[in-house]
C-alpha positions, -999 to 999 in steps of 0.1 A, spaced: -325 -585 -520 -291 -576 -508 -276 -593 -480 -270 -573 -448 -235 -561 -446 -213 -558 -416 -182 -539 -408 -158 -551 -385 -131 -531 -370 -102 -543 -350 -92 -517 -326 -58 -529 -317 -46 -529 -354 -63 -498 -365 -54 -473 -336 -14 -479 -341 -20 -477 -378 -37 -441 -371 -7 -431 -353 17 -442 -383 -5 -423 -405 -4 -395 -382 35 -396 -382 37 -399 -419 14 -367 -425 34 -349 -400 67 -358 -419 48 -348 -452 38 -316 -437 74 -308 -426 88 -314 -462 59 -293 -476 67 -264 -458 105 -268 -466 99 -272 -503 73 -245 -506 96 -221 -488 122 -231 -513 98 -227 -542 85 -192 -530 122 -178 -522 129 -189 -560 95 -173 -574 105 -139 -553 140 -138 -571 125 -146 -603 155 -164 -616 141 -165 -653 152 -130 -656 137 -97 -669 143 -97 -706 111 -103 -728 110 -141 -725 115 -137 -687 83 -110 -682 63 -135 -707 72 -163 -683 63 -144 -650 33 -130 -666 19 -166 -671 35 -179 -640 32 -156 -611 13 -127 -624 -27 -130 -619 -29 -131 -583 -48 -156 -567 -53 -175 -602 -17 -175 -611 -6 -211 -618 19 -207 -591 -3 -196 -563 -31 -220 -573 -6 -251 -571 10 -239 -538 -23 -230 -522 -40 -264 -533 -10 -281 -516 -14 -261 -483 -52 -268 -484 -44 -307 -488 -17 -304 -458 -46 -288 -439 -71 -313 -447 -51 -343 -438 -32 -327 -411 -51 -347 -381 -63 -377 -402 -45 -400 -377 -60 -387 -349 -95 -387 -364 -91 -424 -372 -81 -433 -339 -110 -411 -323 -135 -429 -349 -124 -465 -335 -126 -454 -300 -162 -439 -307 -173 -470 -324 -157 -493 -295 -175 -468 -269 -208 -473 -290 -206 -512 -293 -197 -513 -253 -229 -492 -247 -250 -515 -270 -239 -544 -254 -242 -531 -217 -280 -521 -228 -286 -557 -238 -271 -571 -208 -235 -579 -217 -204 -568 -205 
């Protein structure tokens, strides 16, 4: 038989950590936008040339629509940034919800 498990959350520690994480994600998002703009600009310029080797490189790097390695990589990064964009806010919101639930349970049993 397993022992009951409990989770303890210190809201005074987690809320500021959520804000710090949110700031880090914001900086990451800004850098991602800046770097991908540079990459997309370089890709559009096709600095590898238009000779046979350049065309072969382009065929395997950019051509292929949504399945081209360049598109897949950049799109995956965009999706990752979008997925974690509001993680700090979600953490703080989750802690607030947990605290509210605990307070409601406590009140229902005659506490606080």
